[in-house]
Backbone of each chain as ProteinMPNN parsed JSONL, in Angstrom:
{"seq_chain_A": "MSSSNDKVSHNVYFDGKVQSLGIETEKGPATVGVMKKGTYVFNTSSLETMVVISGTMRTKLSGGDWLTHKQGDSFEVAANSSFDVMCATDVAYICYYS", "coords_chain_A": {"N_chain_A": [[-269.395, 84.71, 14.0], [-271.874, 86.212, 15.754], [-275.531, 84.681, 17.461], [-278.244, 84.75, 19.033], [-278.419, 82.96, 20.203], [-276.419, 82.259, 21.666], [-276.351, 83.679, 24.085], [-277.176, 83.343, 27.552], [-280.005, 82.314, 28.627], [-282.625, 83.645, 30.556], [-284.588, 83.692, 32.904], [-287.633, 85.05, 34.337], [-289.702, 85.335, 37.448], [-292.269, 85.654, 39.601], [-292.668, 88.537, 40.484], [-289.999, 89.12, 40.004], [-288.911, 88.213, 42.171], [-287.934, 85.511, 42.463], [-285.291, 84.167, 39.628], [-283.994, 82.563, 36.984], [-281.692, 80.818, 35.218], [-280.632, 79.508, 31.952], [-279.263, 76.125, 30.768], [-277.109, 74.237, 29.567], [-276.483, 70.491, 30.07], [-274.768, 67.536, 30.771], [-276.599, 66.138, 31.565], [-278.674, 66.845, 30.161], [-281.161, 69.649, 29.257], [-281.298, 72.322, 32.007], [-281.733, 74.522, 34.372], [-280.443, 76.926, 36.458], [-281.373, 78.981, 39.746], [-281.979, 81.326, 41.469], [-283.944, 81.742, 44.741], [-285.746, 84.338, 46.155], [-286.413, 84.594, 49.826], [-289.173, 83.784, 50.544], [-292.536, 82.515, 49.833], [-293.601, 80.204, 47.039], [-295.571, 78.998, 44.522], [-295.186, 76.338, 41.963], [-295.377, 74.887, 39.022], [-295.196, 72.24, 37.096], [-294.032, 71.19, 33.659], [-292.742, 69.171, 32.895], [-290.658, 66.173, 34.233], [-288.791, 67.053, 37.153], [-286.103, 67.102, 38.689], [-284.208, 68.587, 41.045], [-282.013, 70.155, 42.608], [-280.427, 71.291, 45.937], [-277.979, 74.345, 46.16], [-277.328, 76.169, 47.611], [-278.21, 77.636, 50.817], [-281.729, 76.685, 52.479], [-284.725, 74.619, 51.833], [-288.183, 74.53, 51.875], [-290.83, 72.138, 50.925], [-293.851, 71.198, 49.728], [-294.645, 68.882, 47.755], [-297.708, 67.46, 45.172], [-300.344, 66.708, 47.508], [-298.353, 65.684, 49.458], [-296.672, 65.273, 52.399], [-294.939, 68.601, 54.118], [-291.533, 68.851, 53.289], [-287.837, 69.138, 53.805], [-285.276, 70.352, 52.612], [-281.599, 70.776, 52.096], [-278.258, 72.318, 51.442], [-276.699, 70.822, 48.847], [-278.979, 68.09, 48.834], [-280.965, 66.627, 46.678], [-284.225, 66.381, 44.699], [-287.37, 65.303, 43.232], [-290.107, 66.029, 41.142], [-293.241, 65.537, 39.741], [-294.15, 65.297, 36.207], [-296.491, 67.468, 35.147], [-297.406, 68.583, 37.118], [-297.964, 70.529, 40.43], [-295.794, 72.192, 43.023], [-295.17, 73.389, 46.393], [-293.481, 75.913, 47.544], [-291.214, 77.285, 49.942], [-289.334, 79.777, 51.184], [-286.969, 80.473, 54.112], [-284.784, 81.653, 53.56], [-282.536, 82.993, 51.049], [-282.31, 80.81, 48.609], [-280.33, 78.876, 46.642], [-280.369, 76.848, 43.611], [-280.484, 73.699, 41.347], [-281.729, 73.187, 38.429], [-282.683, 70.41, 36.776], [-284.519, 69.068, 33.645], [-286.344, 66.324, 32.589]], "CA_chain_A": [[-270.684, 85.283, 14.072], [-272.936, 85.959, 16.982], [-276.468, 84.875, 17.631], [-278.929, 84.946, 20.528], [-278.382, 81.32, 21.084], [-274.63, 82.779, 22.451], [-276.609, 84.158, 25.196], [-277.934, 82.783, 28.457], [-281.607, 82.734, 28.594], [-282.743, 84.352, 31.598], [-286.29, 83.993, 33.406], [-287.843, 85.947, 35.833], [-290.188, 84.723, 37.981], [-292.779, 86.613, 40.808], [-291.738, 89.336, 40.416], [-288.266, 88.834, 39.826], [-288.156, 87.278, 43.472], [-287.256, 84.119, 41.418], [-284.638, 84.191, 38.668], [-283.417, 81.789, 36.685], [-280.671, 81.368, 34.016], [-280.58, 78.397, 31.335], [-278.021, 75.766, 30.675], [-277.124, 72.639, 28.913], [-275.76, 70.168, 30.662], [-274.455, 66.184, 30.586], [-278.151, 65.762, 32.019], [-279.922, 67.707, 29.921], [-281.386, 71.087, 29.695], [-281.168, 72.585, 33.055], [-281.826, 76.019, 35.015], [-279.692, 77.533, 37.739], [-281.408, 79.97, 40.419], [-281.94, 81.911, 43.048], [-285.052, 82.112, 44.916], [-286.011, 85.172, 47.905], [-287.268, 84.447, 51.179], [-290.43, 83.49, 50.336], [-293.922, 80.786, 49.143], [-294.568, 79.861, 46.399], [-296.309, 77.651, 43.769], [-294.683, 76.17, 40.728], [-296.077, 74.042, 37.973], [-294.202, 71.546, 36.468], [-294.495, 70.368, 32.359], [-291.649, 67.914, 32.209], [-290.303, 65.898, 35.472], [-288.221, 67.713, 36.74], [-284.827, 66.681, 39.624], [-284.033, 69.916, 41.826], [-280.595, 70.258, 43.787], [-279.853, 72.746, 46.396], [-276.823, 74.45, 46.12], [-276.911, 77.143, 48.768], [-279.932, 77.611, 51.706], [-282.238, 76.12, 52.659], [-286.251, 75.408, 50.746], [-289.228, 73.33, 52.2], [-291.518, 71.944, 49.836], [-294.636, 70.297, 49.665], [-295.667, 68.075, 46.63], [-299.045, 67.301, 45.62], [-300.048, 64.743, 47.747], [-297.649, 65.239, 50.256], [-296.027, 66.399, 53.775], [-293.804, 69.547, 53.448], [-290.371, 68.075, 53.41], [-286.986, 69.912, 54.399], [-284.071, 70.023, 51.855], [-280.327, 71.235, 52.34], [-277.82, 72.468, 50.703], [-276.902, 69.061, 48.652], [-280.204, 67.565, 48.723], [-282.213, 66.345, 45.697], [-285.957, 65.945, 45.361], [-287.994, 64.649, 42.013], [-291.388, 65.934, 40.933], [-293.269, 64.968, 38.695], [-294.402, 66.335, 35.86], [-297.68, 67.939, 34.928], [-297.736, 68.966, 38.736], [-297.381, 71.649, 41.373], [-295.995, 72.014, 44.21], [-295.546, 74.374, 47.203], [-291.908, 75.665, 48.086], [-291.127, 78.143, 51.493], [-287.811, 79.775, 51.57], [-286.792, 81.142, 55.153], [-283.559, 82.702, 53.27], [-282.112, 83.073, 50.044], [-281.743, 79.643, 48.16], [-279.974, 78.717, 45.066], [-280.598, 75.713, 42.852], [-280.084, 73.742, 39.402], [-282.94, 72.292, 38.416], [-282.908, 69.211, 35.569], [-285.563, 68.728, 33.212], [-286.151, 65.466, 31.522]], "C_chain_A": [[-271.387, 84.788, 15.448], [-274.678, 85.714, 16.531], [-277.092, 84.81, 18.777], [-278.987, 83.987, 20.928], [-276.749, 81.441, 21.645], [-275.313, 83.027, 23.493], [-277.443, 83.115, 26.328], [-279.114, 83.12, 28.471], [-281.593, 83.065, 30.22], [-284.235, 84.495, 32.061], [-286.658, 83.851, 34.487], [-289.452, 85.652, 36.471], [-291.582, 85.166, 39.097], [-292.145, 87.517, 40.82], [-290.938, 89.991, 40.698], [-288.148, 88.5, 41.567], [-287.606, 85.976, 42.974], [-287.012, 84.431, 39.961], [-283.853, 82.935, 38.374], [-282.935, 81.635, 34.97], [-280.482, 79.893, 33.468], [-279.347, 77.69, 31.016], [-278.093, 74.887, 30.695], [-276.058, 71.741, 29.536], [-275.923, 68.934, 30.154], [-275.794, 65.638, 30.592], [-279.135, 65.966, 31.449], [-279.97, 68.943, 29.7], [-281.537, 71.268, 31.444], [-281.496, 73.947, 33.372], [-281.249, 76.404, 36.363], [-280.567, 78.599, 38.225], [-282.239, 80.337, 41.556], [-283.208, 82.46, 43.479], [-285.274, 83.564, 46.227], [-286.222, 84.05, 48.572], [-288.751, 84.536, 50.62], [-291.46, 82.679, 50.13], [-294.232, 81.383, 47.958], [-294.819, 78.799, 45.655], [-295.425, 77.825, 42.308], [-295.327, 74.869, 40.081], [-294.992, 73.787, 37.321], [-294.898, 71.266, 34.819], [-293.305, 69.03, 32.367], [-290.937, 67.336, 34.283], [-288.927, 66.368, 35.679], [-286.886, 67.309, 38.727], [-283.97, 68.302, 40.191], [-283.078, 69.522, 42.92], [-280.313, 71.103, 43.926], [-278.583, 73.043, 46.43], [-276.383, 75.511, 47.127], [-278.121, 77.365, 49.674], [-280.164, 76.518, 52.016], [-284.317, 76.069, 52.606], [-287.06, 74.236, 51.447], [-290.272, 73.094, 50.973], [-292.656, 70.838, 50.107], [-295.348, 69.518, 48.176], [-296.882, 68.129, 46.599], [-299.396, 66.149, 46.328], [-300.255, 64.705, 48.777], [-297.406, 66.019, 50.928], [-295.141, 67.399, 53.214], [-292.292, 68.565, 54.062], [-289.214, 69.585, 53.357], [-285.619, 69.604, 53.411], [-283.074, 71.141, 51.812], [-279.995, 71.779, 51.747], [-277.008, 70.334, 50.062], [-278.085, 68.266, 48.101], [-280.727, 67.636, 46.897], [-283.405, 65.904, 45.949], [-286.168, 65.747, 43.601], [-289.4, 65.704, 42.198], [-291.769, 66.139, 39.588], [-294.022, 65.548, 37.721], [-296.13, 66.271, 35.648], [-298.079, 68.411, 36.279], [-297.534, 70.184, 39.429], [-296.931, 71.406, 42.037], [-295.193, 73.766, 44.889], [-293.576, 74.962, 47.49], [-292.072, 77.265, 49.409], [-289.515, 77.809, 51.468], [-287.854, 80.761, 52.37], [-285.765, 81.826, 54.734], [-283.344, 82.635, 51.563], [-281.862, 81.342, 49.676], [-281.103, 79.688, 46.469], [-280.389, 76.895, 45.047], [-280.169, 75.521, 41.511], [-281.018, 72.646, 39.537], [-282.956, 71.827, 37.191], [-284.366, 69.005, 34.655], [-285.649, 67.726, 32.335], [-287.21, 64.79, 30.572]], "O_chain_A": [[-271.481, 83.696, 16.008], [-275.166, 86.308, 15.569], [-276.325, 84.813, 19.739], [-279.547, 83.803, 22.008], [-276.115, 80.443, 21.986], [-274.752, 82.346, 24.351], [-278.22, 82.24, 25.946], [-279.372, 84.314, 28.319], [-280.665, 82.761, 30.968], [-284.972, 85.362, 31.592], [-286.378, 83.058, 35.386], [-290.37, 85.842, 35.674], [-291.755, 83.998, 39.444], [-290.965, 87.452, 41.166], [-290.865, 91.038, 41.341], [-287.028, 88.636, 42.06], [-286.52, 85.646, 43.45], [-287.873, 84.802, 39.163], [-283.191, 82.33, 39.217], [-283.459, 82.064, 33.942], [-280.203, 79.023, 34.292], [-278.323, 78.37, 30.939], [-278.829, 74.269, 31.464], [-274.883, 72.106, 29.564], [-276.8, 68.733, 29.313], [-276.151, 64.792, 29.772], [-280.265, 65.592, 31.765], [-278.928, 69.574, 29.876], [-281.898, 70.285, 32.091], [-281.529, 74.645, 32.359], [-281.853, 76.022, 37.365], [-280.776, 79.419, 37.331], [-282.965, 79.694, 42.315], [-283.69, 83.432, 42.898], [-284.678, 83.372, 47.287], [-286.238, 82.885, 48.175], [-289.249, 85.621, 50.319], [-290.98, 81.579, 50.403], [-294.794, 82.446, 47.699], [-294.388, 77.693, 45.983], [-295.088, 78.853, 41.721], [-295.727, 73.932, 40.772], [-294.081, 74.544, 36.986], [-296.118, 71.143, 34.71], [-293.382, 68.04, 31.639], [-290.861, 68.088, 35.255], [-288.027, 66.251, 34.847], [-287.441, 67.429, 39.819], [-283.174, 68.9, 39.466], [-283.292, 68.773, 43.873], [-279.953, 71.924, 43.082], [-277.837, 72.109, 46.723], [-275.199, 75.682, 47.419], [-279.187, 77.229, 49.075], [-279.43, 75.53, 51.995], [-285.075, 76.929, 53.053], [-286.576, 73.109, 51.547], [-290.42, 73.977, 50.127], [-292.396, 69.754, 50.63], [-296.487, 69.729, 47.758], [-297.497, 68.635, 47.538], [-299.051, 64.991, 46.09], [-301.228, 64.263, 49.387], [-297.598, 67.217, 50.72], [-294.615, 67.264, 52.109], [-292.198, 67.826, 55.042], [-289.549, 70.719, 53.014], [-285.009, 68.549, 53.583], [-283.438, 72.289, 51.559], [-280.849, 72.253, 50.998], [-276.916, 69.243, 50.625], [-278.074, 67.845, 46.945], [-280.771, 68.625, 46.166], [-283.779, 65.268, 46.934], [-285.261, 66.006, 42.81], [-289.693, 66.118, 43.32], [-291.157, 66.621, 38.635], [-294.733, 66.449, 38.166], [-296.855, 65.312, 35.912], [-299.282, 68.618, 36.438], [-296.783, 70.967, 38.848], [-297.16, 70.235, 42.338], [-294.848, 74.78, 44.282], [-292.649, 74.157, 47.579], [-293.036, 78.024, 49.504], [-288.792, 76.819, 51.575], [-288.415, 81.811, 52.058], [-285.559, 82.812, 55.442], [-284.257, 82.105, 50.929], [-281.236, 80.666, 50.493], [-281.412, 80.369, 45.491], [-280.596, 76.07, 45.936], [-279.721, 76.341, 40.709], [-281.13, 71.678, 40.289], [-283.222, 72.65, 36.315], [-285.349, 68.744, 35.348], [-285.134, 67.934, 31.236], [-286.838, 64.046, 29.664]]}, "seq_chain_B": "MSSSNDKVSHNVYFDGKVQSLGIETEKGPATVGVMKKGTYVFNTSSLETMVVISGTMRTKLSGGDWLTHKQGDSFEVAANSSFDVMCATDVAYICYYS", "coords_chain_B": {"N_chain_B": [[-295.672, 94.618, 51.693], [-293.596, 95.783, 49.085], [-290.451, 95.856, 47.473], [-287.255, 96.803, 45.688], [-285.3, 95.881, 46.434], [-286.299, 93.241, 47.133], [-286.514, 91.624, 45.075], [-284.247, 89.309, 42.707], [-281.102, 90.093, 42.237], [-279.871, 91.061, 38.797], [-276.867, 89.767, 36.636], [-275.617, 90.807, 33.792], [-273.324, 89.834, 31.59], [-270.515, 90.336, 29.132], [-272.05, 90.326, 26.671], [-274.126, 89.181, 26.987], [-273.71, 86.794, 27.395], [-272.4, 85.049, 29.676], [-274.163, 84.984, 32.29], [-274.998, 86.279, 35.9], [-276.851, 85.795, 39.223], [-277.718, 87.569, 41.795], [-277.285, 86.609, 45.545], [-277.533, 86.139, 48.978], [-275.743, 84.318, 51.323], [-274.842, 81.636, 53.66], [-272.749, 82.031, 54.105], [-271.864, 84.75, 53.389], [-272.421, 87.234, 50.13], [-272.53, 86.108, 47.44], [-272.763, 85.113, 44.176], [-274.481, 83.278, 41.747], [-274.034, 81.926, 38.337], [-274.378, 81.582, 34.882], [-272.182, 80.375, 31.835], [-271.539, 80.593, 28.729], [-270.04, 78.325, 26.386], [-267.018, 79.499, 25.422], [-264.359, 81.853, 25.698], [-262.773, 83.681, 28.42], [-261.958, 87.081, 30.133], [-261.928, 87.723, 33.679], [-262.097, 90.28, 36.157], [-261.363, 90.651, 39.441], [-262.261, 92.256, 42.379], [-262.974, 91.848, 45.064], [-261.557, 88.803, 47.681], [-262.543, 85.803, 45.394], [-263.878, 83.067, 45.848], [-264.702, 79.94, 44.045], [-267.026, 77.41, 42.671], [-267.673, 74.737, 40.945], [-270.516, 74.431, 39.438], [-272.054, 72.746, 37.592], [-270.75, 71.438, 34.413], [-267.343, 71.731, 32.835], [-264.884, 73.815, 33.849], [-262.035, 75.6, 32.038], [-259.164, 77.605, 33.957], [-256.695, 80.313, 34.406], [-255.153, 81.644, 36.714], [-253.387, 84.75, 37.251], [-250.262, 84.848, 36.325], [-250.25, 82.09, 37.228], [-250.548, 78.216, 35.838], [-252.209, 76.462, 32.91], [-255.46, 75.438, 34.792], [-257.219, 72.744, 35.433], [-260.732, 72.735, 36.381], [-263.388, 70.704, 37.774], [-266.687, 69.587, 37.726], [-267.754, 70.132, 41.061], [-265.752, 70.888, 42.456], [-263.508, 73.656, 43.691], [-262.022, 76.848, 43.827], [-259.71, 79.524, 44.924], [-259.71, 82.986, 43.985], [-257.506, 85.876, 44.258], [-257.713, 89.186, 45.236], [-258.195, 92.037, 43.429], [-257.177, 90.893, 40.975], [-256.548, 89.715, 37.602], [-258.324, 87.288, 35.887], [-258.014, 84.509, 33.498], [-260.578, 82.646, 31.435], [-261.356, 79.445, 30.364], [-264.292, 77.765, 28.699], [-265.696, 75.02, 27.478], [-267.871, 73.959, 27.549], [-271.228, 74.455, 28.4], [-271.029, 76.502, 31.435], [-271.948, 76.281, 34.811], [-271.457, 77.786, 37.822], [-270.888, 78.698, 41.299], [-270.242, 81.706, 43.054], [-268.231, 83.015, 46.568], [-267.948, 86.244, 47.757], [-265.519, 87.484, 49.394]], "CA_chain_B": [[-295.176, 95.712, 51.096], [-292.359, 95.409, 48.028], [-289.368, 96.68, 47.292], [-286.181, 96.671, 44.654], [-284.677, 94.518, 47.808], [-287.213, 91.605, 47.187], [-285.812, 91.235, 43.625], [-283.05, 88.914, 42.529], [-280.537, 90.928, 41.307], [-279.265, 90.145, 37.497], [-275.925, 90.69, 35.877], [-275.116, 90.502, 32.467], [-271.075, 89.902, 31.266], [-269.936, 89.853, 27.846], [-272.493, 90.534, 25.756], [-275.275, 87.797, 27.544], [-272.598, 85.115, 27.25], [-272.1, 84.804, 30.793], [-274.724, 86.117, 33.404], [-275.152, 86.157, 37.198], [-277.838, 85.683, 40.198], [-277.222, 87.424, 43.342], [-277.605, 85.552, 46.424], [-277.044, 85.721, 49.966], [-275.867, 82.932, 51.773], [-274.056, 81.659, 55.29], [-270.651, 82.092, 54.162], [-271.829, 85.855, 52.865], [-272.483, 87.344, 49.42], [-272.458, 85.388, 46.519], [-273.68, 85.072, 42.743], [-274.912, 81.862, 40.94], [-274.059, 82.109, 37.205], [-274.133, 80.635, 33.83], [-271.31, 80.773, 31.422], [-271.887, 79.753, 27.69], [-268.652, 78.018, 25.539], [-266.212, 80.728, 25.543], [-262.703, 82.567, 26.698], [-263.299, 85.526, 29.215], [-261.296, 87.356, 31.521], [-262.795, 88.385, 34.449], [-261.624, 91.423, 37.018], [-261.787, 90.784, 40.787], [-261.975, 93.385, 43.454], [-262.532, 91.036, 46.214], [-261.272, 87.261, 47.357], [-263.689, 85.043, 45.039], [-264.077, 81.345, 45.725], [-265.218, 79.628, 42.872], [-267.275, 76.201, 42.81], [-268.38, 74.597, 39.422], [-271.863, 73.083, 39.935], [-272.223, 71.672, 36.548], [-269.741, 71.414, 33.375], [-265.921, 71.928, 33.262], [-263.809, 74.926, 33.281], [-260.224, 75.999, 32.159], [-258.692, 79.248, 34.478], [-255.576, 80.478, 34.301], [-254.544, 82.669, 37.289], [-252.429, 86.013, 37.355], [-248.762, 84.143, 37.073], [-250.175, 80.682, 37.22], [-250.87, 77.788, 34.734], [-254.302, 76.684, 33.256], [-255.77, 74.253, 35.824], [-258.939, 72.686, 34.985], [-262.025, 72.543, 37.064], [-264.359, 69.797, 37.135], [-267.862, 69.733, 38.36], [-267.746, 69.928, 42.833], [-264.131, 71.643, 42.339], [-263.259, 74.951, 43.89], [-260.806, 77.143, 43.661], [-259.409, 80.902, 44.909], [-258.726, 83.764, 43.03], [-256.941, 87.182, 45.171], [-258.872, 90.43, 45.162], [-257.913, 92.539, 42.717], [-256.382, 90.555, 39.684], [-257.36, 89.411, 36.316], [-258.243, 85.377, 35.173], [-258.596, 83.869, 32.084], [-261.608, 81.088, 31.587], [-262.205, 78.542, 29.11], [-265.324, 77.259, 28.972], [-265.509, 74.311, 26.242], [-269.197, 73.826, 27.196], [-271.677, 75.577, 29.232], [-270.216, 75.931, 32.748], [-272.852, 76.58, 36.101], [-270.833, 77.69, 38.917], [-271.286, 79.704, 42.383], [-269.176, 82.305, 43.359], [-268.549, 83.474, 46.808], [-267.33, 87.087, 48.154], [-264.986, 87.707, 50.771]], "C_chain_B": [[-293.793, 94.876, 50.414], [-291.53, 96.683, 47.548], [-288.258, 96.358, 46.292], [-285.738, 95.568, 45.205], [-285.326, 93.497, 47.452], [-286.459, 91.079, 45.926], [-284.582, 90.571, 43.512], [-282.157, 89.982, 41.645], [-279.371, 90.196, 40.058], [-278.505, 90.955, 37.056], [-275.783, 90.29, 34.658], [-273.891, 90.763, 31.938], [-271.5, 89.38, 29.455], [-271.128, 89.029, 26.559], [-274.035, 89.277, 25.903], [-274.469, 86.607, 27.454], [-272.212, 84.253, 28.674], [-272.785, 85.747, 31.447], [-275.147, 85.775, 34.986], [-276.779, 86.506, 37.926], [-277.378, 86.297, 41.479], [-277.904, 86.759, 44.418], [-276.855, 86.215, 47.476], [-276.929, 84.499, 50.876], [-275.176, 83.081, 53.015], [-273.139, 81.988, 55.3], [-270.929, 83.772, 53.405], [-272.057, 86.202, 51.415], [-272.333, 86.667, 48.524], [-273.029, 85.475, 44.779], [-273.809, 83.398, 42.087], [-274.678, 82.453, 39.25], [-273.672, 81.118, 36.069], [-272.757, 81.009, 32.465], [-271.25, 80.072, 29.851], [-270.545, 79.19, 27.18], [-268.153, 79.203, 25.56], [-264.945, 80.917, 26.148], [-263.722, 83.523, 27.303], [-262.214, 85.587, 29.741], [-261.959, 88.407, 32.164], [-261.584, 88.929, 35.691], [-261.621, 90.997, 38.41], [-261.707, 92.093, 41.196], [-261.965, 92.549, 44.597], [-262.211, 89.75, 45.687], [-262.441, 86.458, 46.488], [-262.898, 83.471, 45.611], [-265.2, 81.178, 44.895], [-265.753, 78.285, 43.113], [-268.144, 76.118, 41.314], [-269.931, 73.689, 39.844], [-272.347, 73.08, 38.282], [-271.203, 72.406, 35.206], [-268.55, 71.436, 33.931], [-265.242, 73.471, 32.853], [-262.984, 75.259, 33.484], [-260.27, 76.962, 33.193], [-257.293, 79.011, 34.49], [-255.207, 81.954, 35.563], [-253.572, 83.389, 36.838], [-250.875, 85.315, 37.848], [-248.908, 82.67, 37.024], [-250.036, 79.693, 35.469], [-252.51, 77.359, 34.644], [-253.88, 75.377, 33.822], [-257.003, 73.781, 35.202], [-259.742, 71.996, 36.311], [-263.475, 71.808, 37.351], [-265.633, 69.976, 38.002], [-267.645, 69.759, 40.512], [-266.315, 70.76, 43.234], [-264.357, 72.726, 42.933], [-262.232, 75.432, 44.224], [-260.961, 78.962, 44.167], [-258.952, 81.661, 44.192], [-258.498, 85.048, 43.865], [-257.564, 88.158, 44.298], [-257.35, 91.24, 43.978], [-256.854, 92.246, 41.624], [-257.477, 89.891, 38.85], [-257.364, 87.721, 36.428], [-258.745, 85.041, 34.198], [-259.642, 82.342, 31.918], [-261.754, 80.846, 30.608], [-263.086, 77.778, 29.227], [-265.31, 75.818, 27.426], [-267.004, 73.744, 25.91], [-269.935, 74.798, 28.318], [-271.321, 75.179, 30.62], [-271.499, 76.718, 33.927], [-271.94, 76.43, 36.879], [-271.909, 79.218, 39.84], [-270.262, 80.428, 42.413], [-269.197, 83.262, 44.402], [-267.645, 84.785, 47.107], [-266.33, 87.288, 49.407], [-264.606, 89.253, 51.116]], "O_chain_B": [[-293.175, 93.898, 50.835], [-291.774, 97.872, 47.343], [-288.449, 95.186, 45.969], [-285.736, 94.458, 44.673], [-284.577, 92.521, 47.499], [-285.821, 90.028, 45.99], [-283.668, 91.089, 44.153], [-282.507, 90.539, 40.604], [-278.505, 89.33, 40.178], [-278.674, 92.165, 36.903], [-275.867, 89.067, 34.546], [-273.453, 91.91, 31.853], [-272.259, 88.596, 28.885], [-271.146, 87.967, 25.937], [-274.692, 88.76, 24.999], [-274.931, 85.466, 27.47], [-271.826, 83.084, 28.714], [-272.494, 86.943, 31.454], [-275.758, 84.709, 35.072], [-277.649, 87.209, 37.413], [-276.685, 85.62, 42.238], [-279.052, 86.35, 44.246], [-275.791, 86.788, 47.239], [-277.892, 83.778, 51.137], [-274.886, 84.171, 53.507], [-272.502, 82.298, 56.306], [-269.949, 84.053, 52.715], [-271.861, 85.096, 50.912], [-271.269, 86.186, 48.916], [-273.978, 86.239, 44.601], [-272.907, 82.566, 42.188], [-275.241, 83.519, 39.002], [-272.92, 80.149, 36.174], [-272.543, 82.215, 32.34], [-270.87, 78.901, 29.841], [-269.66, 79.817, 27.763], [-268.967, 80.108, 25.744], [-264.519, 80.183, 27.039], [-264.83, 83.955, 26.986], [-261.461, 84.631, 29.925], [-262.406, 89.471, 31.734], [-260.578, 88.321, 36.057], [-262.845, 91.12, 38.462], [-261.181, 92.981, 40.525], [-260.891, 92.491, 45.196], [-262.272, 89.313, 44.538], [-263.508, 86.532, 47.097], [-261.736, 83.068, 45.684], [-266.25, 81.819, 44.859], [-264.993, 77.678, 43.868], [-268.888, 76.926, 40.76], [-270.155, 72.613, 40.399], [-273.374, 73.74, 38.128], [-270.987, 73.611, 35.08], [-268.377, 71.255, 35.136], [-265.184, 74.018, 31.751], [-262.601, 75.439, 34.639], [-261.414, 77.306, 33.488], [-256.736, 77.916, 34.558], [-255.048, 83.107, 35.164], [-252.798, 82.872, 36.032], [-250.394, 85.208, 38.976], [-247.918, 81.968, 36.815], [-249.647, 80.136, 34.389], [-253.481, 77.543, 35.378], [-252.919, 74.618, 33.693], [-257.706, 74.502, 34.493], [-259.412, 71.029, 36.997], [-264.544, 72.38, 37.137], [-265.484, 70.583, 39.062], [-267.131, 68.683, 40.818], [-266.053, 71.142, 44.374], [-265.541, 73.053, 42.847], [-261.405, 74.78, 44.861], [-261.968, 79.624, 43.911], [-257.893, 81.408, 43.618], [-259.592, 85.41, 44.3], [-257.86, 88.084, 43.105], [-256.143, 91.025, 43.868], [-255.916, 92.991, 41.341], [-258.651, 89.608, 39.091], [-256.49, 87.063, 36.992], [-259.936, 85.241, 33.956], [-259.322, 81.212, 32.287], [-262.2, 81.627, 29.767], [-262.811, 76.84, 29.975], [-264.719, 76.132, 26.392], [-267.427, 73.295, 24.845], [-269.368, 75.683, 28.958], [-271.269, 74.022, 31.036], [-271.84, 77.86, 33.622], [-271.39, 75.333, 36.975], [-272.778, 80.039, 39.547], [-269.248, 79.999, 41.862], [-269.777, 84.315, 44.139], [-266.478, 84.611, 46.756], [-266.856, 87.126, 50.508], [-264.158, 89.546, 52.225]]}, "name": "protein", "num_of_chains": 2, "seq": "MSSSNDKVSHNVYFDGKVQSLGIETEKGPATVGVMKKGTYVFNTSSLETMVVISGTMRTKLSGGDWLTHKQGDSFEVAANSSFDVMCATDVAYICYYSMSSSNDKVSHNVYFDGKVQSLGIETEKGPATVGVMKKGTYVFNTSSLETMVVISGTMRTKLSGGDWLTHKQGDSFEVAANSSFDVMCATDVAYICYYS"}
């Protein structure tokens, strides 16, 4: 028997320049995504832990400075906050939701 | 100016149970994807290097035995071949094309 729960969920943001796929992991729900070169503002509803899979991204958390995150780096974003992201190239990431 | 090249490419396989997103990396073109629990057969056209991002997958290359690949593991699949994949849980991966 097949149901829509069998399908991977697919999310599209910023006119398709950022897209992600849902996954259930040992650490809970997460998304794996790709951001094209560009600048974005994201809003969180839960605590997010981001891990860079490919490429380099710069982020600025609310009240913070710009930080650079390379492949393998991880960082947390508080719930109910917004953060700025700059990608000079394509970036792949996995984002865990707590 | 916006063009379709700005969008992340999105690929859907096996009734949506496997989906991937295209990305240009330092190592060349790649896809980041999610496979839902299930058994799949994939065909390659180029040499593929797969890296497991989350979960555990079992694979059987043409003429080989079943192998287990955990988070962080990588393996190669020859061009113009097929390989079997078993996922006991959701699996995220990045696949580099040479």
